[in-house]
C-alpha positions in Angstrom: -7.6 -20.4 9.4 -4.3 -22.1 9.3 -1.2 -19.9 9.4 2.0 -20.4 7.4 5.2 -18.4 7.3 5.9 -15.6 4.9 8.6 -13.0 4.3 6.0 -10.4 5.4 4.9 -12.2 8.6 2.4 -14.9 9.2 0.1 -15.6 6.3 -3.4 -16.9 7.0 -5.9 -18.3 4.5 -9.5 -17.1 4.7 -12.3 -18.6 2.5 -15.0 -16.2 1.3 -17.5 -17.9 -1.0 -15.4 -19.6 -3.7 -12.4 -17.4 -3.2 -9.4 -18.3 -1.1 -7.7 -15.1 0.1 -4.4 -14.9 1.8 -3.6 -12.0 4.1 -0.4 -10.9 5.6 -1.0 -10.9 9.4 0.8 -10.6 12.7 0.9 -13.8 14.7 0.4 -11.9 17.9 -2.4 -9.3 18.2 -1.2 -5.9 19.2 -2.5 -4.1 22.3 -3.7 -0.9 20.6 -7.3 0.2 21.3 -8.1 0.0 17.5 -6.7 -2.6 15.2 -6.6 -2.2 11.5 -7.0 -4.1 8.2 -4.9 -2.3 5.6 -6.0 -2.7 2.0 -3.4 -2.2 -0.7 -4.6 -2.1 -4.3 -2.0 -3.4 -6.8 -2.5 -2.9 -10.6 -1.3 -5.8 -12.7 2.0 -5.6 -14.5 3.3 -4.5 -17.0 0.6 -1.7 -17.0 1.3 -0.7 -13.4 3.5 2.3 -12.9 3.9 3.0 -16.6 5.5 6.4 -15.9 8.3 4.6 -14.2 8.9 2.4 -17.3 11.5 4.8 -18.9 13.8 4.0 -16.0 14.0 0.4 -17.2 15.5 -1.0 -20.4 13.0 -3.9 -20.6 9.7 -5.1 -19.0 11.5 -7.5 -16.7 13.5 -4.7 -15.1 10.4 -2.6 -14.8 8.6 -5.5 -13.1 11.4 -6.0 -10.6 11.4 -2.3 -9.6 7.6 -2.1 -9.2 7.5 -5.4 -7.2 10.3 -4.1 -5.0 8.4 -0.9 -4.3 5.3 -2.8 -3.4 7.3 -5.3 -1.2 8.7 -2.4 0.8 5.3 -0.8 1.2 3.8 -4.1 2.4 6.6 -4.8 4.8 6.4 -1.4 6.4 2.6 -1.6 6.7 2.7 -5.1 8.2 5.3 -3.9 10.8 3.2 -0.9 11.8 1.8 -0.9 15.3 -1.9 -1.4 15.3 -2.0 -3.1 11.9 -3.5 -6.6 12.3 -3.3 -7.6 8.7 -2.6 -6.4 5.1 -4.7 -7.4 2.2 -3.4 -6.9 -1.4 -6.1 -6.5 -4.0 -5.2 -7.1 -7.7 -7.1 -6.4 -10.9 -6.0 -9.4 -12.8 -5.1 -13.0 -11.9 -1.4 -13.4 -12.9 -0.4 -16.4 -10.8 0.6 -14.2 -7.8 -0.2 -15.9 -4.5 -1.7 -14.3 -1.4 -3.9 -11.7 -3.1 -7.6 -10.9 -3.5 -8.9 -10.6 -7.1 -11.2 -7.7 -7.5 -14.5 -8.3 -9.5 -15.2 -4.8 -10.8 -12.6 -2.6 -12.6 -11.0 0.5 -11.2 -9.0 1.6 -8.2 -11.9 2.6 -6.0 -13.6 -0.7 -6.8 -10.5 -2.5 -5.6 -10.5 -0.6 -2.4 -14.3 -1.1 -1.8 -14.1 -4.8 -2.4 -11.0 -5.2 -0.1 -12.7 -3.1 2.6 -15.9 -5.1 2.3 -14.0 -8.3 2.6 -12.1 -7.1 5.7 -15.3 -5.7 7.3 -17.0 -9.1 6.8 -14.2 -11.1 8.4 -13.0 -8.6 11.0 -15.9 -6.3 11.8 -14.4 -5.1 15.0 -11.4 -3.6 13.3 -10.9 -0.4 11.3 -10.2 -0.5 7.6 -7.6 1.6 5.8 -6.7 1.9 2.1 -3.0 2.5 1.5 -1.4 3.1 -1.9 1.2 0.5 -2.8 4.0 2.8 -4.0 5.6 4.1 -0.8 9.2 2.8 -0.9 10.3 5.2 1.9 7.4 4.4 4.2 8.3 3.8 7.9 6.1 1.7 10.2 5.9 4.4 12.8 4.6 6.9 10.2 1.7 4.7 9.4 1.0 3.8 13.0 0.9 7.5 13.9 -1.6 8.3 11.1 -3.8 5.3 12.1 -3.8 6.4 15.7 -5.0 9.8 14.6 -7.7 8.3 12.4 -9.0 6.1 15.3 -10.0 9.3 17.1 -11.5 11.0 14.1 -13.7 8.3 12.6 -12.6 8.9 9.0 -9.3 10.4 8.0 -6.9 10.7 5.1 -3.3 11.6 4.4 -2.6 13.9 1.5 0.4 13.1 -0.7 3.5 15.4 -0.9 1.8 17.6 -3.5 -1.2 18.1 -1.3 -3.6 17.1 -4.1 -3.6 13.3 -4.0 -4.2 10.7 -1.2 -1.9 8.1 0.1 -4.0 6.8 3.0 -7.7 6.7 3.6 -8.9 5.3 6.9 -12.2 4.5 8.6 -12.4 3.5 12.2 -14.8 0.8 13.4 -18.3 1.9 12.8 -17.4 4.2 10.0 -17.7 3.5 6.2 -14.6 3.7 3.9 -15.6 6.0 1.0 -12.7 6.0 -1.5 -12.4 8.6 -4.2 -8.9 8.1 -5.4 -7.3 9.6 -8.5 -6.2 13.1 -9.5 -7.5 15.7 -7.0 -8.6 13.0 -4.5 -7.5 15.0 -1.5 -10.2 17.6 -2.1 -12.8 14.9 -2.6 -11.8 13.0 0.5 -11.8 16.2 2.6 -15.6 16.3 2.0 -16.1 13.3 4.3 -12.8 12.8 6.2 -10.3 14.8 8.1 -6.8 15.3 6.9 -4.1 14.2 9.3 -0.4 15.1 9.5 2.0 12.3 8.5 5.7 11.7 8.1 7.3 12.2 4.7 7.6 8.5 3.9 3.8 8.1 4.0 3.3 11.1 1.8 5.9 10.3 -0.9 4.2 8.0 -3.4 6.2 7.1 -6.5 4.9 7.5 -10.0 7.9 8.9 -11.9 11.7 8.7 -11.7 11.7 12.2 -10.1 9.3 10.8 -7.4 11.7 7.9 -6.8 14.6 10.3 -6.5 12.7 12.3 -3.9 11.8 9.2 -2.0 15.4 8.1 -2.1 16.3 11.2 -0.2 14.1 10.0 2.7 15.7 6.5 2.7 14.3 3.7 0.5 13.3 0.2 1.8 15.6 -2.7 1.5 13.9 -4.3 -1.6 13.9 -1.1 -3.6 17.5 -0.4 -2.7 18.5 -3.9 -3.7 16.9 -3.7 -7.1 18.4 -0.3 -7.9 21.8 -1.5 -6.7 21.7 -4.6 -8.8 21.0 -2.4 -11.8 23.9 -0.1 -11.0 21.7 2.9 -10.3 22.7 5.2 -7.5 20.5 7.8 -5.8 22.0 10.6 -7.9 21.3 8.7 -11.1 17.8 7.6 -10.6 16.3 10.3 -12.7 18.3 9.4 -15.8 19.6 5.9 -15.2 18.4 2.9 -17.1 17.7 -0.4 -15.3 18.9 -3.5 -17.0 21.1 -1.6 -19.5 
């Protein structure tokens, strides 16, 4: 694989069958006992994050916000100790580079295909599925959760409400069994252990109120920049309109 530079680190190309997949990867392998491939599913725009759409005055503004939230999530995941690479899986080819196009529909299918791809290329590493809407995620929060998962075999992090899931991880030798969607925490608890995590890892963003809550923790640079360019302050995120 030949590396090239990226805003998220070193990007390497890996060929699997007829697909050319790019992954965000550290150029120097970390010294943790367990290394991880992190799979981030990303629903195609404009359908992605539809409940955030009322914040924006037009589809372009909505796209900028969603892409910024994803960029902050990817940046934090890539910087987390123990993470060897981040794979983004999309449900539709829209010209975006450095992604894996899923073959079957659905969130769980995206996770399974990304996990299978990672297991084939890097079988000695653990595989974790991370939601892509964590603009307040800190690298150390993810690193801590993955360290805990390494000792448990299979683990998950419930979201702030305690009902959803933001991270599902399987250490080497364990299968990743995703069951995302409403009530996923209860389903994942049937085969994985819940682990404690920092607030940035638990605060996923689906609505303006969620974004306001995440802002209280400290948003990533990309999300902050998009909100600032739209003239939206933390106090106005619940009612402000982007692009107005």
